[in-house]
C-alpha positions in Angstrom: -2.8 5.4 26.0 -3.8 5.4 22.2 -6.3 8.1 20.8 -9.2 6.2 19.5 -9.8 9.1 17.1 -6.5 8.9 15.1 -6.0 7.2 11.9 -2.6 6.5 10.7 -1.0 5.6 7.4 2.1 3.6 6.6 3.4 3.7 2.9 6.2 1.1 2.1 8.7 2.6 -0.3 11.6 0.3 0.4 12.0 -1.9 -2.4 14.9 -2.2 -4.9 12.9 -1.7 -8.2 14.6 -5.1 -9.4 12.3 -5.1 -12.7 13.5 -1.4 -13.7 17.0 -2.0 -14.8 18.5 -0.1 -12.3 16.0 2.7 -12.4 14.3 3.6 -9.0 10.7 3.9 -9.9 10.0 6.1 -6.9 11.5 9.2 -8.5 9.9 8.4 -11.9 8.3 11.6 -13.3 4.5 11.5 -13.4 2.8 14.7 -14.3 6.0 16.9 -12.7 6.2 15.0 -9.7 7.9 11.6 -8.8 6.0 8.5 -7.8 6.2 9.0 -4.3 5.1 12.2 -4.0 1.7 11.1 -5.7 1.3 8.1 -3.2 2.1 10.3 -0.5 0.0 13.2 -1.3 -3.4 11.1 -1.6 -3.0 10.2 2.1 -2.1 14.0 2.7 -5.1 15.3 1.2 -7.7 13.0 3.1 -8.6 14.8 6.1 -9.4 11.5 7.8 -5.6 10.5 7.8 -3.8 12.3 10.7 -0.3 10.9 10.9 2.0 9.2 8.0 5.0 7.0 8.2 7.1 6.2 4.6 9.4 3.3 5.0 12.2 3.5 2.6 15.9 2.6 2.0 18.8 4.2 3.3 19.5 5.6 -0.1 16.3 7.5 -0.4 15.6 8.5 3.3 17.2 11.9 3.0 15.6 12.5 -0.7 12.1 11.6 0.7 12.5 14.0 4.0 13.5 16.8 1.5 10.3 16.0 -0.8 8.2 16.3 2.2 9.8 19.8 3.5 9.6 20.9 -0.2 6.0 19.9 -0.8 4.8 20.7 2.6 3.8 17.4 3.4 3.5 17.8 6.8 1.4 14.3 8.0 4.5 13.0 7.6 5.9 12.2 11.0 8.5 9.5 10.5 10.6 8.6 7.7 12.0 5.2 8.8 14.2 2.5 7.4 12.8 -0.8 6.1 13.8 -4.3 6.4 15.0 -7.1 3.8 11.3 -7.8 2.8 8.0 -6.1 2.4 6.5 -7.9 5.3 9.7 -6.7 7.4 9.4 -3.3 6.4 5.6 -3.0 7.2 6.4 -4.0 10.9 9.1 -1.2 11.0 6.8 1.6 10.1 4.1 0.2 12.0 6.0 0.7 15.1 6.9 4.2 14.1 2.7 5.0 14.3 2.6 7.2 17.5 -0.9 6.9 18.3 -3.9 5.4 16.3 -6.8 3.3 16.2 -6.7 2.5 12.5 -3.9 1.9 10.2 -3.7 2.2 6.4 -1.1 0.1 4.8 0.0 1.3 1.1 2.4 0.4 -1.6 4.6 3.5 -2.2 4.4 2.1 -6.0 0.9 2.9 -6.4 0.9 6.4 -7.3 -2.7 6.4 -8.6 -4.8 5.8 -5.4 -7.3 8.4 -4.7 -8.4 10.1 -1.3 -11.7 8.3 -2.0 -10.6 4.7 -2.4 -8.6 5.4 1.0 -11.6 6.9 2.5 -13.8 3.7 1.5 -11.2 1.7 3.3 -11.4 3.6 6.3 -15.2 3.3 6.8 -15.1 -0.3 6.0 -12.5 -1.0 8.6 -14.2 1.0 11.4 -17.1 -1.2 11.2 -15.5 -4.7 10.1 -11.7 -4.2 11.6 -9.8 -5.1 8.6 -10.7 -4.3 5.1 -8.6 -4.3 1.6 -9.3 -2.5 -1.9 -9.8 -4.9 -4.8 -11.5 -5.1 -8.1 -13.3 -7.9 -9.7 -10.7 -10.0 -12.0 -11.2 -9.3 -15.5 -9.3 -12.4 -17.0 -10.0 -16.0 -16.9 -7.0 -17.6 -14.8 -5.4 -21.1 -14.5 -4.5 -23.0 -11.7 -0.9 -25.2 -13.2 1.2 -27.7 -11.6 5.3 -27.0 -11.7 5.4 -28.8 -15.6 3.0 -26.0 -16.9 -0.2 -28.3 -17.1 -3.6 -26.8 -16.0 -5.1 -28.3 -12.8 -8.2 -26.1 -12.9 -10.0 -23.0 -13.9 -11.2 -21.0 -10.9 -14.5 -19.2 -11.3 -13.9 -15.8 -12.4 -16.6 -14.4 -10.4 -15.2 -15.2 -7.1 -11.6 -13.7 -7.8 -10.5 -10.4 -6.7 -7.5 -8.7 -7.4 -6.1 -7.3 -4.3 -4.6 -4.0 -4.0 -3.5 -1.6 -1.2 -4.6 0.5 0.9 -5.1 -2.4 3.3 -6.8 -1.0 6.5 -6.5 -2.5 9.8 -7.2 -2.1 13.5 -4.1 -1.0 14.6 -3.0 -3.1 17.4 -4.8 -6.1 15.6 -2.3 -5.9 12.6 0.7 -4.9 14.8 0.3 -8.0 16.8 0.1 -10.0 13.9 3.2 -8.7 12.3 4.9 -9.1 15.5 3.7 -13.0 16.0 4.6 -13.5 12.2 8.3 -12.1 12.7 8.8 -14.1 16.2 7.6 -17.2 14.1 9.6 -16.7 11.2 6.3 -16.7 9.0 6.2 -15.1 5.5 3.1 -14.0 3.9 2.0 -12.4 0.6 0.4 -9.5 1.9 -1.0 -8.0 5.4 -4.7 -9.3 4.4 -3.0 -13.0 4.2 -1.2 -12.5 7.7 -4.5 -11.4 9.4 -6.2 -14.5 7.5 -3.7 -17.0 8.9 -4.7 -15.7 12.3 -8.4 -16.8 11.8 -9.8 -13.1 11.5 -12.2 -11.9 9.1 -11.1 -9.4 6.2 -13.2 -7.9 3.8 -13.2 -6.3 0.6 -13.8 -2.8 -0.6 -14.2 -1.2 -3.6 -10.9 -0.3 -5.1 -10.2 1.3 -8.2 -8.8 -0.3 -11.8 -6.6 2.9 -12.2 -4.7 2.0 -8.8 -1.9 0.4 -10.7 1.6 -0.8 -9.1 4.3 0.2 -11.1 6.4 -2.4 -11.6 7.6 -2.5 -15.2 8.1 0.1 -17.8 5.0 -0.8 -19.5 3.3 0.3 -16.0 4.8 3.7 -16.1 3.3 4.5 -19.7 0.0 3.5 -18.2 0.6 5.6 -15.2 1.5 8.7 -17.2 -1.6 8.5 -19.3 -4.0 8.3 -15.9 -2.1 11.2 -14.3 -2.3 13.4 -17.6 -5.8 12.5 -18.0 -6.4 13.5 -14.2 -4.4 16.8 -14.4 -6.3 17.6 -17.7 -9.6 17.2 -15.6 -8.3 19.5 -13.1 
């Protein structure tokens, strides 16, 4: 029987860092600590989070286990192996959550997430059932065809850039992932998976600083932001 008061987190860190020229972005130094440490630590520091599962590769499993021991990240209850895709890895992580009513799913390559952003997601999901961090689009976007011709220009006021964490009722998102796996369906993120099932998903306020590290340029930005955060104490 599930404990209705427990909130879990799944941190997905099983990617291949394909755009980093062979450098594993999880271990890039930011302010004296690796990227994955910052991603886990934000959830460790938030009292609302009870348990954390980290999904990673075979190469990093023991390294992350040692990091958690060394840094006293004691909310981490499992460091499990992921699948061939992010979607498969999320399902692996969800199956490792021991007891939860809500679960926050977060990209391990977003080290600048804050406990405040996570908490907003938990509050919104507790009320609505499904909520994702997002920020209003700053740029003008174009829809193009396969030849590069512009087809339309969406109204920027209706466009939001999705981030993580994305927070859901645990049983709802687990069932959605199990169904997608059985039917071999692929979705761009966990929210779109829920949307495909006719479920309402709500946006809550993210943070423009909550960037995902994908390229070397992102590393430079993240280091500046971390240094500013550390300087402010």
